[in-house]
C-alpha positions as CSV (number, residue, x, y, z in Angstrom):
1,M,174.9,131.6,128.1
2,K,175.0,133.0,131.7
3,L,175.7,130.4,134.3
4,T,173.0,130.0,136.9
5,E,173.0,128.5,140.3
6,I,170.9,125.5,139.1
7,D,173.5,125.0,136.3
8,A,176.3,124.9,138.9
9,L,174.3,122.5,141.0
10,R,173.7,120.2,138.1
11,A,177.4,120.3,137.2
12,Y,178.3,119.5,140.8
13,A,175.6,116.5,140.9
14,R,176.9,115.3,137.6
15,M,180.4,115.2,138.9
16,M,179.3,113.3,142.0
17,N,177.0,110.8,140.1
18,T,179.8,110.1,137.5
19,L,182.9,110.5,139.9
20,D,184.4,112.8,137.2
21,T,185.5,116.3,137.9
22,S,185.5,117.3,134.3
23,H,181.8,118.4,134.7
24,I,182.5,121.1,137.1
25,E,186.2,122.1,136.6
26,P,185.7,124.6,133.8
27,L,182.9,126.3,135.7
28,L,185.0,127.0,138.8
29,D,186.3,130.6,139.5
30,E,190.0,130.9,140.1
31,N,189.2,132.2,143.7
32,F,186.8,129.3,144.2
33,R,186.3,128.2,147.9
34,Y,184.8,125.1,149.3
35,S,183.5,124.5,152.9
36,S,182.0,121.4,154.6
37,Q,180.5,121.3,158.1
38,W,182.5,118.2,158.5
39,M,185.8,119.9,157.9
40,I,187.7,122.5,160.0
41,G,188.3,125.6,158.0
42,E,187.6,125.7,154.2
43,I,189.5,124.9,151.1
44,P,190.6,128.4,149.7
45,S,191.4,127.8,146.0
46,K,190.2,126.1,142.8
47,Q,193.3,123.8,142.5
48,E,193.2,122.7,146.2
49,F,189.5,121.8,145.8
50,L,190.2,119.8,142.7
51,D,193.1,118.0,144.3
52,Y,190.8,117.2,147.3
53,I,187.8,116.2,145.4
54,K,189.8,114.1,142.9
55,S,191.1,112.2,145.9
56,E,187.7,111.7,147.4
57,L,186.2,110.6,144.1
58,F,189.1,108.1,143.6
59,S,188.5,106.6,147.1
60,I,184.8,106.2,146.2
61,K,185.8,104.3,143.0
62,Q,188.4,102.2,144.8
63,S,185.9,101.2,147.5
64,G,183.2,100.2,145.1
65,G,180.8,102.6,146.9
66,R,178.1,104.6,145.3
67,V,177.2,108.2,145.7
68,Y,173.8,109.7,144.6
69,A,173.5,113.4,144.0
70,E,170.0,114.7,143.4
71,I,168.6,118.1,142.6
72,A,166.3,119.4,145.4
73,I,164.3,122.3,146.4
74,I,164.6,124.3,149.7
75,Q,164.5,127.9,150.7
76,A,167.5,128.2,153.0
77,W,170.6,130.4,153.3
78,G,169.4,132.6,150.5
79,H,169.0,129.7,148.0
80,N,165.9,128.0,146.4
81,E,167.7,125.0,145.0
82,C,170.3,122.6,146.4
83,V,171.8,119.1,145.8
84,V,171.3,116.3,148.3
85,T,173.7,113.6,148.4
86,A,173.3,110.0,149.5
87,E,175.7,107.2,150.1
88,G,175.1,103.5,149.1
89,E,171.4,103.9,148.5
90,K,169.3,106.9,147.2
91,D,167.5,107.2,150.5
92,N,170.6,107.1,152.7
93,L,170.8,110.8,152.7
94,A,174.1,112.4,153.8
95,A,174.4,116.2,153.0
96,T,172.9,119.3,151.6
97,V,174.9,121.1,149.0
98,F,174.6,124.8,148.0
99,A,176.4,126.6,145.1
100,H,177.2,130.3,144.7
101,V,177.7,131.8,141.3
102,K,179.5,135.0,140.9
103,N,180.5,136.8,137.6
104,G,179.5,133.7,135.6
105,K,181.6,131.2,137.5
106,V,181.0,128.9,140.6
107,G,182.6,131.0,143.3
108,R,181.8,128.7,146.3
109,I,180.2,125.4,147.3
110,D,179.0,124.6,150.8
111,M,178.4,121.1,152.0
112,C,175.9,121.3,155.0
113,N,174.3,119.2,157.6
114,T,171.8,122.0,158.2
115,P,169.2,122.2,156.7
116,L,169.0,118.4,156.8
117,P,168.7,116.8,153.4
118,S,165.5,115.1,154.6
119,E,163.9,118.7,155.0
120,T,164.3,119.4,151.2
121,M,161.8,118.6,148.4
122,R,163.6,116.0,146.4
123,T,163.0,116.2,142.6
124,G,164.1,112.7,141.4
125,E,166.7,114.4,139.0
126,Y,170.0,112.7,139.1
127,P,172.2,114.5,136.6
128,S,174.6,112.2,134.8
C-alpha cells in the first residue's frame, strides 16, 4: 500500500491523540525534517524529531493536559488536508499541521499558525 498524505496526517493525529510516537515512527523517512512557526530553525533528522516529540508528549502526560488532533480540510501551501490541534478542549485551537510524503515515507511535517486552524473545515475525525 502506498502511503498517502492523508495516511501521514492520520498517523500524526493518532500520535498526538494517544501521546504515542509508535503510530508515526515507522512512517518517517531517515531524512525527515520538522518545522514549527514557534521554533527558530527546524529539526533536521528523524531521530532528533523523535527525541523532541517524545519529550513533548511526556510533558503533556506529566501535566495531565490533553491534546486533540483532528483531520481538517483546507487548500493551502499545496495541500488539501491538514491536522488541526487543540489544547485542553476541542475548540481551543492551537495549530495547523501539514505532512509531506515523498517516496512512500513522511519526509516533512510543518506546524503552522498560518493558515489559522479556525480557517479550516473541521471533519470531526480524531484518529486514535
